[in-house]
N, C-alpha and C positions, 0 to 999 in steps of 0.2 A: 264741472263743465262751464263755469262762468268765466274762465280765463280765455284769453285769445287763442291759446293752444287748443282748449276744448271746443271752442266754436269752430275753429278750422277743421277739426276732425269731423264734426257734424256736417259741415258744408261739403267737405270732400266726399264723405260717405254718400250724401244725397246726390251729388253730381255723378259719382261713379255708377250708382244704381240707375239714375235717370239716363245716363249714357247707354248702358246696356239695354234698357227698355226701348229707347228710340233708335238705336242702331239696329236692333232686331226688327222693329216695325219698318224702318226705312229701307233695310237691305233685304228683307225676305223675298220680294219678287226676283231680285237679281240673283240671290243665293239659289232660289229654286230653278232659275233658268241655267245657271252655271253648273250646279252640282246635283240638282234634283232634291235638295234638302233645304228647307226654308231657314234653318238655323246655322248653316255652315259658316257664314261670315261672322255671326255672333260668337261662335266658338273661338274663332281666331281673335276676336276682340277680347274675349275673356282671358285668353292666354297673355295678351299684351297687358291686361289689367293685373293679372297675377304677378307678372314680372315687374310691373310698375309699383305694385304694393310692396314687393320685396325691396326694391330700391328706395321707396319712400321710408320704410322702417330703418334702413341703414342711414339715410340722411337725417332722419329724425333722432336716432339714438346716439350717433357718433358726434363727438365734439366738432362743430363746424370749422374750427380753426385748423383742423387737419387738412381741409381742402386747399387752404392758402399755400401749403407746402408743396402741393402737387398740381396746382392749377395750370402751370405751363405744360406739364406732361399731358394733362387731360385735354387741353386745347390742341396740342400737337397731335394727339391720337385722333381727335375729331377731324382735324384737317386732313390727316392721311386717309381716313375713311371717306371723306368728301372727294378726295382725289381719285380714289378707287372707283367712284361712280362714273368716272370718265373712261374706264377701261371696259370695253364691250364684253369680254368673256366673264367678267365679274359682276357687271351691273345688270339690273333688271329694269328696263325702261331707261330713263335718264337720271333718275334721282334715287334709286333703290339699289341696295346690295342684297343678294340672297344669302342668308345664313341658314343652311339646311333647308327645311321646307318652307321657311318664312322669309319674306322680303323685309328689309330694314332700311329706314331712311336716315342716313347719317346727319343730314342737316337738322333733324330734330334733336339729336344728341348734342349737336353743336350749340344749341340754344343754352343748355345747362353749362357747358364748358365755357361759353362766352361770358355768361353772368359771373361765374366763379373767377375767371381770369381777370376781367376788367375790374371787378370789385377788389380783388387782391392787389392788382397793380396800382390802383388808386390809393390804397392804404400804404403800400410801400413807397409811393411817391408823394405822400402828403405834403412834405416841405418843399416840393418842386412844382406843385400844380399851378402856380402863378406864371410859369413859363410855358409858352405855347409849344416850344420844342420838347419839353419834358412832360408836360401835362396832357397834350392833345396828340401830337404827331405819332408817338409810339402806338397809341390805340387806334388811330386812323390807319396805320400800316397794317395792323392785325385785321381790321375790318376790310381793308382793301384786298388782302390776300384771300380772305374767305369769300369776299364778294366776287372776285374773278371766277372762282370755281362755281359759285352759285349761278352766275350769268352763263357759264358754259353748259350748265345742266339742261335747260335754263330754269331758274326759279327766282324771278325778280320779287315775288311776294315775300319769300323768306328773307331775301336781302333787305327788304324794307323793314322787316321785323328786327333783323340784326342791327341795322343802322339806327333805328329809333331807340333801341335798347341801349346801345353804346352811348348815344348822345344824352339820353336821360341819366344814365349812370355818371357820366362826366359832370352833368349839371348838379345832381344831388351830392356828388363826391367832392365838390368844391372847386371845380374848374371855373375861372372867371366867365361871366356871361358874354363878354365881348369876344372872347375866343370862340365860344360856341356859335355866336352870330356870324363871325367870320367864316367858320367852317360850313355853316348852312348856306351862306352866300356862294361859297365855292362849290357846294354840292348841287346847286341848281343846274349849271351846264352839264354836269355829269349825269344828272337825272334825265335831262332832255335827250342826251346822247343815248342813254340806256333805253329810253322809250322807243327811239327810232332805229335801234339795232335789230329789233325783231318785228316783223310785219304783224304778228298776232297781237302785240301790245297796242299798236296803232289801231287795229281793227276794234279791239275792246274799248279804246278811248272814243273812237268815232261812234260806236254803238251806244256808249254811255251818254254822249252828248245829244244823240237823236235816236232814242230807243224805239220809237214807233216805226221809223223807217227801216230798221234792221231787226225787227222782232222775229223774222224767219231765218236770219243768218247769224251775224255776229252777236246780236243781242238776244238770241233765242233763250239762253239759260236765264238771263235776268227777267225776261218777259214771263217765262213759265214759273219762275220763283215768285214773282209778284202775284200771279194768278193763284198760286197755292196759298200764299200768305193771306190774300184778300178773301179767298173762299172759306177760310176757317171761321170767319165771323168772331163772335164773342166767346162762344163755348166750344167751337170746333166740330169736326165731323165725327170725332171719336177715335180712340187709339186703334190703329191698324186700318183706318178707313180712308187714308190718303189716296187721292187719285193721281197726284203728281208723281208719286214714286213708281207708278205703273209705266215707267219708261218714257214719260212725257218730260220729266225734269232730269237732265243729265247730272250725275254726281249727287243724287238725292240723299245718299247715305253718308257722304262725307262733307264736301264743301258746302252743300245746300241742305244739310240736315235741319237747320233751323226753320226752313220753309215747310218741311214736313211736320215739324213740331207745331208750328203756328196753324197749319191746316188741320191737324188732328186734335189739338187742344185749344185752339182759338186764342183770342187775346189774353184770356186768363192764364192759360198754360204758358204762353210765350213770356208773359210778364213774370211768372214764377221762375222760369229758367233764367231770365235776365237778372232777377233778384238774387238768385243763388250765385251766379257768376260775379255779380256786383259785390255781394257780401264777401266773397273770397278775396277780392281786391281790397276792399275796405279793411278787413281783418288783417290782411297782409301788410298794409301800410301802417296799421296800428302796431303790429309786431316790429316793423322797422323803427318806429318812433320810440319804442320801449326797449330796443336792443341794448345789450350790455356794452357794445363797442361799435366803432365805425364799420368794421368788417361785417358784423352781423347785420347792421342797418343797411349796408349796400347790398348784401345778399337778399334781404327781404324786399327792399325796394326794387331790385332788379327782377326778381321772380314775380312780384306782384304786377309790376308795370308790363312785363312781357306777356303774362296771361291776360291782363286787361286790354292791352293794345291789340293783341291778336283777336280777342273776342270782339272788340269794337269794329275792327276791319271786317271780320266775317259777317257780323250782323248788318253792317252797312252795305255789303255786297248783296246780301239776301233781300234787302228792301230797295235796292237800286240807287243808293246814295253815292256809292263809289264804283268804279269799274271792277270787273271780276279779277281777283288776286290769286285764286287757287289755294287759299289758306283754310285750314280746318277750324272748327269751333272746339276749343279745348274741352276735353272730357266727354263731349257729346257726339262728335263726328266719328265715323268709322276710320280706323287706322291704329294698329297696334303700337307703332312708333310714337304717334302723336299722344295717345293715351298714356303710354309709359313715361314719356318726358313730362307731360302735364302733372302726373303723380310725383315725379321726381322733384319738380319745382314746388309742389305742395309739401313734399318731405323737407325741402330746404327751409321753407317757412316754418314748419313745425320744429325743426332743429334749432332755429334762432329763438322761437317762442319758448322752447324748453329751457334753453340757456337763460333767458330772461326770468322765467319762473324760478329757476334754481338759484339765481343770483339775488332775486327779489329786489333788484335795483335797476331802474331804467336810466341810462346815461344819455344826455342830450348830445347829439353829434354836431360839432361845429359846422355851420354851413348847410346842414341837412334839416329840412322840415321847418326852418325858421321863417 
């Protein structure tokens, strides 16, 4: 278990178990109100975990080069599923499809498909990355098509994750920095337009800039989250003793589960959770540096960055550093789709780590990690 592969297994196991524990604690009042059973939402989460573990094993044991041959099909399938969320008879809410008794969020699956496709595309275009037309525009087109659907749902938080992941992969994949800076410059007016397309986004921004004045309206979630985090102190109130989850803090079991964790386990428990998530990203980047080839490196970098960036955004929202984004905390928030995809990304990391161990040779990827 001294290898990166073994360390990843340990970290993933702890995160999965911690997720089940805190999902049960944070969701039990809501479960009791909705179904009369305190563990009903936990049971759904466990189903998502079982499916995610099955997918993790496949991604771990199958040669990751296989995905480069079908990444366009996987992305196309994810895009079709995203489009189906816009069809009222098929959609549940604006972001979910119902598959039998369980809702599924296609934008979560799109995260895996996006990492696989952009990574594979960068490898296939290695000798053309110096051209903006060949190295950047095709990937921006893909991001734009996905982004239109995400804005129609609407899910601007997920669009932010998609956009940041694509730009990061372009950077580590060898696209010239000047091209990325030009892209970011062009993205500024687009971001401003997206902000003002929806009233609720403006309200969230206003509440973020002046939380005290809007603590009973637009800033209610942030204010209650800060109360929960602050009331945990150093050691916390104890597992199951959160007051915020008693319908004071909306979305306490998913978007704001970290607030409940901090309230129940205090600073010590919150730092342990952060350390586990941080270790996952650190080990993932280590896997990327030791990958046998550029494809494996990009897969590992993409999966690690995506998990780390989403974690950072979720934690920042919980402590009021950024406006509310509606993003879950990987592995720890309630949501079968989120947990399943987080485990899939973990499986992708394990697959690259396994290939590195079997080859026993780490290859430095030109332009990556230098």
